[in-house]
Backbone as a printed PyTorch tensor [residue, N CA C, xyz], in Angstrom:
tensor([[[167.4660, 152.3920,  99.7080],
         [166.1760, 152.6220, 100.3380],
         [165.2660, 153.4780,  99.4620]],

        [[165.8880, 154.5000,  98.8430],
         [165.1150, 155.3920,  97.9720],
         [164.5280, 154.6150,  96.7980]],

        [[165.3100, 153.6600,  96.2440],
         [164.8620, 152.8380,  95.1230],
         [163.6680, 151.9680,  95.5370]],

        [[163.7100, 151.4140,  96.7390],
         [162.6210, 150.5770,  97.2600],
         [161.3540, 151.4150,  97.4050]],

        [[161.4780, 152.6290,  97.9120],
         [160.3090, 153.5070,  98.0560],
         [159.7150, 153.8830,  96.7110]],

        [[160.5610, 154.1150,  95.7110],
         [160.0670, 154.4440,  94.3710],
         [159.3080, 153.2560,  93.7910]],

        [[159.8720, 152.0600,  93.9060],
         [159.2040, 150.8480,  93.4030],
         [157.8860, 150.6380,  94.1440]],

        [[157.9160, 150.7570,  95.4820],
         [156.6990, 150.5850,  96.2670],
         [155.6470, 151.6180,  95.8630]],

        [[156.0600, 152.8640,  95.6890],
         [155.1420, 153.9270,  95.2740],
         [154.5550, 153.6550,  93.9060]],

        [[155.3670, 153.1490,  92.9740],
         [154.8860, 152.8180,  91.6240],
         [153.8600, 151.6900,  91.6670]],

        [[154.1330, 150.6710,  92.4760],
         [153.2040, 149.5440,  92.6120],
         [151.8860, 150.0200,  93.2300]],

        [[151.9790, 150.8420,  94.2710],
         [150.7670, 151.3620,  94.9150],
         [149.9540, 152.2140,  93.9460]],

        [[150.6280, 153.0340,  93.1330],
         [149.9350, 153.8670,  92.1400],
         [149.2470, 152.9940,  91.0880]],

        [[149.9330, 151.9370,  90.6540],
         [149.3520, 151.0270,  89.6620],
         [148.1160, 150.3280,  90.2220]],

        [[148.1810, 149.8930,  91.4740],
         [147.0330, 149.2400,  92.1140],
         [145.8750, 150.2250,  92.2520]],

        [[146.1660, 151.4600,  92.6410],
         [145.1220, 152.4770,  92.7640],
         [144.4790, 152.7560,  91.4130]],

        [[145.2980, 152.8460,  90.3520],
         [144.7700, 153.0810,  89.0040],
         [143.8720, 151.9240,  88.5710]],

        [[144.2920, 150.6920,  88.8290],
         [143.4590, 149.5300,  88.4910],
         [142.1420, 149.5660,  89.2620]],

        [[142.1880, 149.9750,  90.5250],
         [140.9710, 150.0890,  91.3190],
         [140.0180, 151.1170,  90.7410]],

        [[140.5450, 152.2570,  90.3270],
         [139.7140, 153.3000,  89.7120],
         [139.1130, 152.8020,  88.4060]],

        [[139.9230, 152.1470,  87.5730],
         [139.4170, 151.6170,  86.2950],
         [138.3490, 150.5490,  86.5190]],

        [[138.5590, 149.6850,  87.5140],
         [137.5540, 148.6690,  87.8280],
         [136.2500, 149.3290,  88.2640]],

        [[136.3540, 150.3410,  89.1220],
         [135.1620, 151.0480,  89.6020],
         [134.4250, 151.7050,  88.4400]],

        [[135.1660, 152.3830,  87.5590],
         [134.5280, 153.0380,  86.4150],
         [133.9010, 151.9930,  85.4980]],

        [[134.5890, 150.8660,  85.3000],
         [134.0240, 149.8090,  84.4660],
         [132.7400, 149.2400,  85.0500]],

        [[132.7070, 149.0950,  86.3580],
         [131.5250, 148.5190,  87.0160],
         [130.3970, 149.5310,  87.1390]],

        [[130.7160, 150.7860,  87.4340],
         [129.6950, 151.7970,  87.6980],
         [129.4730, 152.7510,  86.5270]],

        [[130.4070, 152.7830,  85.5580],
         [130.2970, 153.7240,  84.4630],
         [130.7510, 155.1060,  84.9010]],

        [[130.8370, 155.9980,  83.9240],
         [131.2280, 157.3690,  84.2020],
         [130.0820, 158.1060,  84.8690]],

        [[128.8710, 157.8300,  84.4070],
         [127.6920, 158.4480,  85.0290],
         [126.5440, 157.4510,  85.0320]],

        [[125.7300, 157.5340,  86.0630],
         [124.5830, 156.6490,  86.2310],
         [123.3380, 157.5210,  86.3250]],

        [[122.2490, 157.0690,  85.6940],
         [121.0000, 157.8210,  85.7300],
         [119.8340, 156.8450,  85.6590]],

        [[118.6230, 157.3240,  86.0030],
         [117.4440, 156.4800,  85.8140],
         [117.2390, 156.2180,  84.3150]],

        [[116.6200, 155.1200,  84.0030],
         [116.3760, 154.7550,  82.6110],
         [115.1220, 155.4510,  82.0820]],

        [[115.1950, 155.9260,  80.8340],
         [114.0300, 156.5170,  80.1810],
         [113.0970, 155.4030,  79.7120]],

        [[111.8100, 155.6810,  79.6700],
         [110.8220, 154.6610,  79.2900],
         [111.0930, 154.0710,  77.9040]],

        [[111.4690, 154.9070,  76.9230],
         [111.6900, 154.3830,  75.5710],
         [112.9250, 153.4770,  75.4960]],

        [[113.8370, 153.5850,  76.4430],
         [115.0140, 152.7130,  76.4680],
         [114.6480, 151.3070,  76.9520]],

        [[113.5910, 151.2060,  77.7230],
         [113.1870, 149.9040,  78.2710],
         [112.7550, 148.9200,  77.1910]],

        [[112.4060, 149.4150,  75.9890],
         [112.0190, 148.5080,  74.9090],
         [113.1960, 147.6620,  74.4240]],

        [[114.4080, 148.0310,  74.8240],
         [115.5870, 147.2630,  74.4510],
         [115.9080, 146.1620,  75.4610]],

        [[115.0920, 146.0380,  76.4950],
         [115.3230, 145.0600,  77.5570],
         [114.1590, 144.0810,  77.6820]],

        [[114.4040, 142.9910,  78.3820],
         [113.3930, 141.9480,  78.5950],
         [113.1150, 141.7890,  80.0850]],

        [[112.2880, 142.6430,  80.6650],
         [111.9610, 142.4580,  82.0870],
         [111.0940, 141.2160,  82.2760]],

        [[111.0480, 140.7080,  83.4900],
         [110.2330, 139.5180,  83.7760],
         [108.7640, 139.7500,  83.4730]],

        [[108.3280, 140.9920,  83.5070],
         [106.9160, 141.2790,  83.2220],
         [106.5300, 140.9270,  81.7880]],

        [[107.5170, 140.6720,  80.9060],
         [107.1910, 140.2870,  79.5240],
         [106.8200, 138.8060,  79.4220]],

        [[106.9670, 138.0730,  80.5150],
         [106.6000, 136.6600,  80.5300],
         [105.1060, 136.5000,  80.7920]],

        [[104.6440, 135.3020,  80.6310],
         [103.2540, 134.9460,  80.9250],
         [102.8790, 135.4740,  82.3170]],

        [[101.7760, 136.2460,  82.4340],
         [101.3910, 136.8220,  83.7350],
         [101.2510, 135.7980,  84.8570]],

        [[100.7590, 134.5940,  84.5430],
         [100.6250, 133.5580,  85.5750],
         [101.9990, 133.1680,  86.1190]],

        [[102.9820, 133.0850,  85.2290],
         [104.3390, 132.7440,  85.6490],
         [104.9580, 133.9090,  86.4220]],

        [[104.8180, 135.1160,  85.8820],
         [105.4330, 136.3050,  86.4820],
         [104.8360, 136.6550,  87.8470]],

        [[103.6060, 136.2150,  88.1110],
         [102.9300, 136.5980,  89.3610],
         [103.6220, 136.0540,  90.6200]],

        [[104.4990, 135.0650,  90.4780],
         [105.1710, 134.4910,  91.6490],
         [106.3720, 135.3270,  92.1150]],

        [[106.7210, 136.3540,  91.3630],
         [107.9230, 137.1160,  91.6790],
         [107.5970, 138.4310,  92.3790]],

        [[108.5520, 138.9050,  93.1800],
         [108.4150, 140.1170,  93.9840],
         [109.0930, 141.2770,  93.2510]],

        [[108.3680, 141.9110,  92.3320],
         [108.9650, 142.9370,  91.4910],
         [109.4170, 144.1570,  92.2800]],

        [[108.6130, 144.6100,  93.2290],
         [108.9570, 145.8300,  93.9710],
         [110.2830, 145.7100,  94.7020]],

        [[110.5470, 144.5650,  95.2810],
         [111.7550, 144.3930,  96.0800],
         [112.9590, 143.9190,  95.2690]],

        [[112.7140, 143.1840,  94.1940],
         [113.8070, 142.4590,  93.5540],
         [114.2590, 142.9970,  92.2000]],

        [[113.5020, 143.8930,  91.5820],
         [113.9160, 144.3270,  90.2530],
         [114.4600, 145.7480,  90.2660]],

        [[115.3570, 146.0080,  89.2950],
         [115.9200, 147.3420,  89.1570],
         [116.2420, 147.6120,  87.6940]],

        [[116.1600, 148.8870,  87.3290],
         [116.5490, 149.3640,  86.0020],
         [117.6700, 150.3770,  86.2020]],

        [[118.6890, 150.3260,  85.3690],
         [119.8220, 151.2280,  85.5070],
         [120.3470, 151.5920,  84.1240]],

        [[120.7130, 152.8480,  83.9410],
         [121.3750, 153.3040,  82.7140],
         [122.6930, 153.9390,  83.1160]],

        [[123.7650, 153.5500,  82.4360],
         [125.0540, 154.1620,  82.7520],
         [125.8190, 154.4200,  81.4680]],

        [[126.5440, 155.5160,  81.4740],
         [127.4240, 155.8530,  80.3700],
         [128.8140, 155.3620,  80.7370]],

        [[129.4160, 154.6010,  79.8330],
         [130.7440, 154.0490,  80.0730],
         [131.8220, 155.0170,  79.5980]],

        [[133.0470, 154.7780,  80.0080],
         [134.1640, 155.6530,  79.6740],
         [134.3910, 155.7510,  78.1600]],

        [[134.0100, 154.7050,  77.4070],
         [134.1820, 154.7170,  75.9510],
         [133.0340, 155.4100,  75.2190]],

        [[132.0700, 155.9410,  75.9680],
         [130.9430, 156.6440,  75.3580],
         [129.7310, 155.7630,  75.0910]],

        [[129.8450, 154.4630,  75.3340],
         [128.6920, 153.5810,  75.1350],
         [127.6850, 153.7940,  76.2650]],

        [[126.4330, 153.4730,  75.9680],
         [125.3630, 153.5480,  76.9610],
         [124.9530, 152.1300,  77.2970]],

        [[124.9960, 151.7860,  78.5780],
         [124.6390, 150.4430,  79.0220],
         [123.3250, 150.5040,  79.7920]],

        [[122.3500, 149.7380,  79.3290],
         [121.0480, 149.6470,  79.9840],
         [120.9520, 148.2790,  80.6400]],

        [[120.4690, 148.2420,  81.8890],
         [120.4010, 146.9630,  82.5890],
         [119.0880, 146.8310,  83.3490]],

        [[118.4300, 145.6850,  83.1250],
         [117.3110, 145.2620,  83.9620],
         [117.8300, 144.0850,  84.7720]],

        [[117.5890, 144.1070,  86.0830],
         [118.0510, 143.0180,  86.9380],
         [116.9320, 142.5980,  87.8730]],

        [[116.7600, 141.2890,  87.9850],
         [115.8720, 140.7130,  88.9990],
         [116.7420, 139.7870,  89.8340]],

        [[116.8190, 140.0730,  91.1390],
         [117.6550, 139.2790,  92.0390],
         [116.8230, 138.8800,  93.2520]],

        [[116.4260, 137.6160,  93.2910],
         [115.5450, 137.1330,  94.3640],
         [116.2010, 137.1800,  95.7390]],

        [[117.5080, 137.3390,  95.8070],
         [118.1780, 137.4550,  97.1130],
         [117.7010, 138.6810,  97.8830]],

        [[117.0940, 139.6390,  97.2030],
         [116.5950, 140.8480,  97.8630],
         [115.2910, 140.6030,  98.6220]],

        [[114.6490, 139.4620,  98.3830],
         [113.4020, 139.1180,  99.0810],
         [113.4210, 137.6360,  99.4380]],

        [[113.5740, 137.2980, 100.7120],
         [113.6650, 135.8910, 101.1040],
         [112.3910, 135.0870, 100.8040]],

        [[111.2690, 135.7570, 100.5590],
         [110.0170, 135.0540, 100.2570],
         [109.8340, 134.7740,  98.7670]],

        [[110.7260, 135.2620,  97.9500],
         [110.6260, 135.0740,  96.5040],
         [111.3360, 133.7900,  96.0940]],

        [[110.8100, 133.0390,  95.1080],
         [111.5370, 131.8510,  94.6370],
         [112.8610, 132.2820,  94.0060]],

        [[113.8800, 131.4110,  94.0720],
         [115.2020, 131.7740,  93.5760],
         [115.1740, 132.0840,  92.0810]],

        [[115.7460, 133.2190,  91.7260],
         [115.9350, 133.5850,  90.3280],
         [116.9270, 134.7370,  90.2570]],

        [[117.9530, 134.5660,  89.4260],
         [118.8450, 135.6700,  89.0790],
         [118.7090, 135.8630,  87.5830]],

        [[118.3500, 137.0660,  87.1840],
         [117.9870, 137.3360,  85.7890],
         [118.4610, 138.7390,  85.4250]],

        [[119.2760, 138.8600,  84.3870],
         [119.6620, 140.1780,  83.8940],
         [119.4490, 140.2380,  82.3900]],

        [[118.9080, 141.3490,  81.9700],
         [118.7670, 141.6650,  80.5540],
         [119.4910, 142.9850,  80.3490]],

        [[120.4590, 142.9810,  79.4310],
         [121.2580, 144.1810,  79.1920],
         [121.2560, 144.5370,  77.7210]],

        [[121.3750, 145.8320,  77.4560],
         [121.5690, 146.3310,  76.0970],
         [122.6770, 147.3760,  76.1700]],

        [[123.6920, 147.2010,  75.3620],
         [124.7770, 148.1710,  75.3020],
         [124.7430, 148.8230,  73.9290]],

        [[124.5360, 150.1340,  73.9240],
         [124.4690, 150.8970,  72.6840],
         [125.8560, 151.4910,  72.4570]],

        [[126.5380, 150.9750,  71.4610],
         [127.9180, 151.3610,  71.1940],
         [127.9920, 152.4760,  70.1540]],

        [[129.1640, 153.0920,  70.0640],
         [129.3610, 154.2070,  69.1350],
         [129.5710, 153.7300,  67.7030]],

        [[129.9990, 152.4830,  67.5270],
         [130.2470, 151.9600,  66.1790],
         [130.0100, 150.4450,  66.1760]],

        [[129.9060, 149.8970,  64.9780],
         [129.7550, 148.4420,  64.8510],
         [131.0260, 147.7400,  65.3300]],

        [[132.1800, 148.3460,  65.0600],
         [133.4420, 147.7620,  65.5320],
         [133.4450, 147.6670,  67.0600]],

        [[133.0100, 148.7440,  67.7310],
         [132.9270, 148.7100,  69.1990],
         [131.9240, 147.6570,  69.6690]],

        [[130.8230, 147.5120,  68.9260],
         [129.8110, 146.5120,  69.2830],
         [130.3680, 145.1000,  69.1310]],

        [[131.1920, 144.8760,  68.1100],
         [131.8310, 143.5640,  67.9290],
         [132.7200, 143.2410,  69.1230]],

        [[133.4880, 144.2420,  69.5590],
         [134.3600, 144.0540,  70.7210],
         [133.5280, 143.7630,  71.9700]],

        [[132.4620, 144.5280,  72.1560],
         [131.5760, 144.3300,  73.3070],
         [130.9410, 142.9400,  73.2860]],

        [[130.5170, 142.4880,  72.1110],
         [129.9310, 141.1590,  71.9460],
         [130.9050, 140.0850,  72.4580]],

        [[132.1530, 140.1480,  71.9790],
         [133.1630, 139.1600,  72.3670],
         [133.4970, 139.2520,  73.8540]],

        [[133.6110, 140.4800,  74.3570],
         [133.9480, 140.6580,  75.7770],
         [132.8190, 140.1890,  76.6930]],

        [[131.5780, 140.3800,  76.2740],
         [130.4340, 139.9080,  77.0840],
         [130.4810, 138.3990,  77.2460]],

        [[130.7280, 137.7070,  76.1530],
         [130.7940, 136.2410,  76.1980],
         [131.9470, 135.7990,  77.1050]],

        [[133.1060, 136.4330,  76.9360],
         [134.2670, 136.0800,  77.7670],
         [133.9830, 136.3360,  79.2480]],

        [[133.3060, 137.4440,  79.5540],
         [132.9870, 137.7640,  80.9570],
         [132.0240, 136.7340,  81.5400]],

        [[131.0130, 136.3260,  80.7820],
         [130.0770, 135.3140,  81.2800],
         [130.8000, 133.9850,  81.5090]],

        [[131.6580, 133.6000,  80.5840],
         [132.4060, 132.3470,  80.7450],
         [133.2690, 132.3830,  82.0090]],

        [[133.9230, 133.5120,  82.2260],
         [134.7660, 133.6580,  83.4160],
         [133.9290, 133.6100,  84.6830]],

        [[132.8230, 134.3400,  84.6990],
         [131.9530, 134.3690,  85.8710],
         [131.4050, 133.0020,  86.2260]],

        [[130.9720, 132.2610,  85.2160],
         [130.4330, 130.9180,  85.4600],
         [131.5350, 129.9840,  85.9670]],

        [[132.7330, 130.1120,  85.4200],
         [133.8420, 129.2300,  85.8160],
         [134.2670, 129.4410,  87.2650]],

        [[133.9280, 130.5890,  87.8470],
         [134.3040, 130.8610,  89.2310],
         [133.4700, 130.0690,  90.2440]],

        [[132.3570, 129.4860,  89.7990],
         [131.4880, 128.7170,  90.6910],
         [131.8260, 127.2330,  90.5300]],

        [[132.2140, 126.6000,  91.6220],
         [132.6190, 125.1900,  91.5910],
         [131.4880, 124.3080,  91.0470]],

        [[131.8240, 123.4720,  90.0690],
         [130.8680, 122.5410,  89.4910],
         [130.0060, 123.1360,  88.3950]],

        [[130.1280, 124.4490,  88.1630],
         [129.2910, 125.1140,  87.1560],
         [130.0710, 125.2310,  85.8450]],

        [[129.4050, 124.8830,  84.7570],
         [130.0310, 124.9390,  83.4330],
         [129.0660, 125.5600,  82.4220]],

        [[129.6110, 125.8520,  81.2480],
         [128.8200, 126.3810,  80.1390],
         [128.8500, 125.3560,  79.0150]],

        [[127.6760, 125.0670,  78.4490],
         [127.5750, 124.1840,  77.2920],
         [127.0440, 125.0160,  76.1260]],

        [[127.9310, 125.4420,  75.2000],
         [127.4830, 126.2680,  74.0740],
         [126.4510, 125.5440,  73.2130]],

        [[125.5100, 126.3060,  72.6990],
         [124.4620, 125.7840,  71.8210],
         [124.6910, 126.3820,  70.4370]],

        [[125.2930, 125.6210,  69.5510],
         [125.6190, 126.1430,  68.2260],
         [124.3640, 126.2320,  67.3650]],

        [[124.2820, 127.2970,  66.6130],
         [123.1440, 127.5620,  65.7110],
         [121.8040, 127.5040,  66.4370]],

        [[121.8080, 127.8210,  67.7200],
         [120.5900, 127.7430,  68.5280],
         [119.7520, 129.0010,  68.3980]],

        [[120.4160, 130.0940,  68.0670],
         [119.7650, 131.3910,  68.0580],
         [120.2860, 132.1590,  66.8560]],

        [[119.4070, 132.6620,  66.0000],
         [119.8690, 133.2370,  64.7350],
         [119.2490, 134.5950,  64.3970]],

        [[118.6620, 135.2780,  65.3550],
         [117.9700, 136.5260,  65.0350],
         [118.8880, 137.6920,  64.7160]],

        [[119.9640, 137.8760,  65.4600],
         [120.8360, 139.0310,  65.2830],
         [121.9000, 138.7850,  64.2280]],

        [[122.7760, 139.7880,  64.0700],
         [123.8700, 139.6680,  63.1140],
         [124.9750, 138.7630,  63.6500]],

        [[125.1680, 138.7450,  64.9670],
         [126.0800, 137.8140,  65.6550],
         [125.3270, 137.2660,  66.8460]],

        [[125.4800, 135.9770,  67.1190],
         [124.6950, 135.3440,  68.1800],
         [125.5280, 134.3320,  68.9540]],

        [[125.2070, 134.2290,  70.2280],
         [125.8110, 133.2130,  71.0840],
         [124.7480, 132.7720,  72.0790]],

        [[124.6250, 131.4770,  72.2470],
         [123.7020, 130.9350,  73.2500],
         [124.3830, 129.7590,  73.9380]],

        [[124.0770, 129.5960,  75.2150],
         [124.6610, 128.4920,  75.9820],
         [123.7480, 128.1190,  77.1370]],

        [[123.8880, 126.8650,  77.5720],
         [123.2460, 126.4130,  78.8040],
         [124.2420, 126.5850,  79.9330]],

        [[123.7630, 126.9620,  81.1000],
         [124.5870, 126.9710,  82.3090],
         [124.2250, 125.7030,  83.0640]],

        [[125.2340, 124.9270,  83.4290],
         [124.9870, 123.6510,  84.1040],
         [125.7200, 123.5910,  85.4380]],

        [[125.0610, 122.9910,  86.4170],
         [125.6690, 122.6600,  87.7080],
         [125.7980, 121.1510,  87.7510]],

        [[127.0310, 120.6760,  87.7470],
         [127.2910, 119.2340,  87.7640],
         [126.4620, 118.5000,  86.7100]],

        [[126.3890, 119.0850,  85.4970],
         [125.7140, 118.4590,  84.3660],
         [124.2220, 118.6960,  84.2790]],

        [[123.6250, 119.3930,  85.2460],
         [122.1830, 119.6760,  85.2360],
         [121.9740, 121.1350,  84.8460]],

        [[121.1390, 121.3630,  83.8410],
         [120.9050, 122.7300,  83.3740],
         [120.2110, 123.5580,  84.4560]],

        [[120.7940, 124.7430,  84.7410],
         [120.2250, 125.6460,  85.7470],
         [119.9420, 127.0330,  85.1760]],

        [[120.3500, 127.2690,  83.9340],
         [120.1300, 128.5950,  83.3650],
         [120.6060, 128.6910,  81.9280]],

        [[120.5990, 129.9250,  81.4270],
         [120.9910, 130.1890,  80.0460],
         [121.7510, 131.4980,  79.9470]],

        [[122.5490, 131.5800,  78.8940],
         [123.1970, 132.8190,  78.4730],
         [122.8480, 133.0220,  77.0090]],

        [[122.4470, 134.2340,  76.6630],
         [122.2120, 134.5930,  75.2660],
         [122.8590, 135.9570,  75.0390]],

        [[123.6640, 136.0660,  73.9940],
         [124.2650, 137.3440,  73.6080],
         [124.0390, 137.4990,  72.1110]],

        [[123.5450, 138.6600,  71.7080],
         [123.3400, 138.9210,  70.2850],
         [123.7240, 140.3520,  69.9640]],

        [[124.2550, 140.5370,  68.7520],
         [124.5650, 141.8820,  68.2900],
         [123.6930, 142.2000,  67.0910]],

        [[123.0460, 143.3500,  67.1460],
         [122.2810, 143.8520,  66.0160],
         [122.7660, 145.2820,  65.7730]],

        [[123.5190, 145.4750,  64.7020],
         [124.0960, 146.7870,  64.4360],
         [125.0340, 147.1810,  65.5620]],

        [[124.8180, 148.3580,  66.1520],
         [125.6860, 148.8790,  67.2170],
         [125.2130, 148.4810,  68.6120]],

        [[124.1600, 147.6630,  68.6890],
         [123.5880, 147.3010,  69.9940],
         [123.8560, 145.8260,  70.2970]],

        [[124.3730, 145.5970,  71.5050],
         [124.6220, 144.2260,  71.9770],
         [123.6370, 143.9330,  73.1030]],

        [[122.8740, 142.8560,  72.9520],
         [121.9180, 142.4100,  73.9730],
         [122.4890, 141.1890,  74.6730]],

        [[122.3370, 141.1600,  75.9850],
         [122.7740, 140.0060,  76.7760],
         [121.6480, 139.6050,  77.7100]],

        [[121.4810, 138.3140,  77.8630],
         [120.5010, 137.7650,  78.7970],
         [121.2040, 136.6790,  79.6000]],

        [[121.1830, 136.8260,  80.9130],
         [121.7510, 135.8250,  81.8210],
         [120.6480, 135.4160,  82.7810]],

        [[120.3670, 134.1230,  82.8200],
         [119.3030, 133.6060,  83.6740],
         [119.8290, 132.4110,  84.4480]],

        [[119.6420, 132.4380,  85.7690],
         [119.9490, 131.2800,  86.6090],
         [118.7430, 131.0560,  87.5060]],

        [[118.1720, 129.8510,  87.4200],
         [116.9720, 129.5450,  88.1900],
         [115.7610, 129.3370,  87.2980]],

        [[115.9310, 129.5270,  86.0070],
         [114.8960, 129.3090,  84.9980],
         [115.6580, 128.8610,  83.7480]],

        [[115.0750, 127.9730,  82.9610],
         [115.7890, 127.4940,  81.7750],
         [114.9190, 127.5920,  80.5320]],

        [[115.6040, 127.7870,  79.4100],
         [114.9700, 127.7710,  78.0930],
         [115.5900, 126.6190,  77.3330]],

        [[114.7420, 125.7360,  76.8350],
         [115.2470, 124.5130,  76.2310],
         [115.1920, 124.4900,  74.7150]],

        [[114.3900, 125.3630,  74.1170],
         [114.2270, 125.2670,  72.6650],
         [114.5970, 126.5770,  71.9800]],

        [[114.9970, 126.4260,  70.7360],
         [115.3140, 127.5840,  69.8950],
         [114.1010, 128.4990,  69.7770]],

        [[112.9160, 127.9190,  69.6290],
         [111.6950, 128.7240,  69.4870],
         [111.4640, 129.6020,  70.7130]],

        [[111.7010, 129.0640,  71.9220],
         [111.5230, 129.8470,  73.1550],
         [112.4630, 131.0500,  73.1760]],

        [[113.7410, 130.8030,  72.8760],
         [114.7400, 131.8690,  72.9090],
         [114.4310, 132.9220,  71.8450]],

        [[114.1080, 132.4820,  70.6420],
         [113.8570, 133.4460,  69.5670],
         [112.5820, 134.2410,  69.8160]],

        [[111.5630, 133.6210,  70.3700],
         [110.3360, 134.3580,  70.7020],
         [110.6140, 135.3910,  71.7820]],

        [[111.4420, 135.0380,  72.7500],
         [111.7800, 135.9470,  73.8320],
         [112.6180, 137.1210,  73.3230]],

        [[113.6470, 136.8440,  72.5220],
         [114.5900, 137.8760,  72.0910],
         [114.0970, 138.7080,  70.9060]],

        [[113.1370, 138.2140,  70.1660],
         [112.6890, 138.8980,  68.9480],
         [112.3120, 140.3700,  69.1540]],

        [[111.5370, 140.7280,  70.1890],
         [111.1630, 142.1450,  70.3430],
         [112.3580, 143.0800,  70.5370]],

        [[113.3780, 142.6530,  71.2720],
         [114.5160, 143.5460,  71.4920],
         [115.3990, 143.6540,  70.2500]],

        [[115.5210, 142.5520,  69.4890],
         [116.2940, 142.6110,  68.2560],
         [115.5900, 143.5210,  67.2530]],

        [[114.2710, 143.4230,  67.1590],
         [113.5110, 144.3130,  66.2630],
         [113.6160, 145.7610,  66.7040]],

        [[113.5810, 146.0160,  68.0030],
         [113.7410, 147.3820,  68.5170],
         [115.1270, 147.9280,  68.1880]],

        [[116.1420, 147.0530,  68.2180],
         [117.5050, 147.4700,  67.8530],
         [117.5980, 147.8130,  66.3820]],

        [[116.9540, 147.0000,  65.5430],
         [116.9720, 147.2800,  64.0940],
         [116.3640, 148.6520,  63.8260]],

        [[115.3230, 148.9890,  64.5420],
         [114.6530, 150.2840,  64.3460],
         [115.5470, 151.4490,  64.7780]],

        [[116.4630, 151.2110,  65.7170],
         [117.3290, 152.2780,  66.2390],
         [118.6250, 152.4200,  65.4670]],

        [[119.0350, 151.4170,  64.6910],
         [120.3350, 151.4640,  63.9830],
         [120.2290, 152.2060,  62.6770]]])
């Protein structure tokens, strides 16, 4: 009986530790409001054509967040989620920048971001990723893909590394079809990263 209690206690401790690590990974070690100069590393919807952007409910649906991760990296996130306003047209859009402590850490973050997006997309029935090779070439490492629902494009994923900074863009409900569109959109954040490295 004592052996069973020890095993049960060990399993419960392991589950609790995994829960704490998951929470820290999702929320970071500390969360704070984002500084204005950090926003230049992100692509909020307001950077789009004003006529296009005018259809969205910014006050209700957008958020900026800065968090420090357990590894010392700083993660900046802009999110627009139309689920927060039933009167807004559907759009899920995140622009993230992770400022890592080293290029090696940024390489790891780059690979993990792509793997996380692939996993997340695979969890939705009928949704797949179609990688776009040589579609995006601004950063030192680049990844671009179409998100498809039953073969119909519904969004995009773009991940790029410039020095110690990894930029990610996930869009569902809006699509980018050409290399020129993606590069024009991502160019300001890649240039801002070059200035910071």
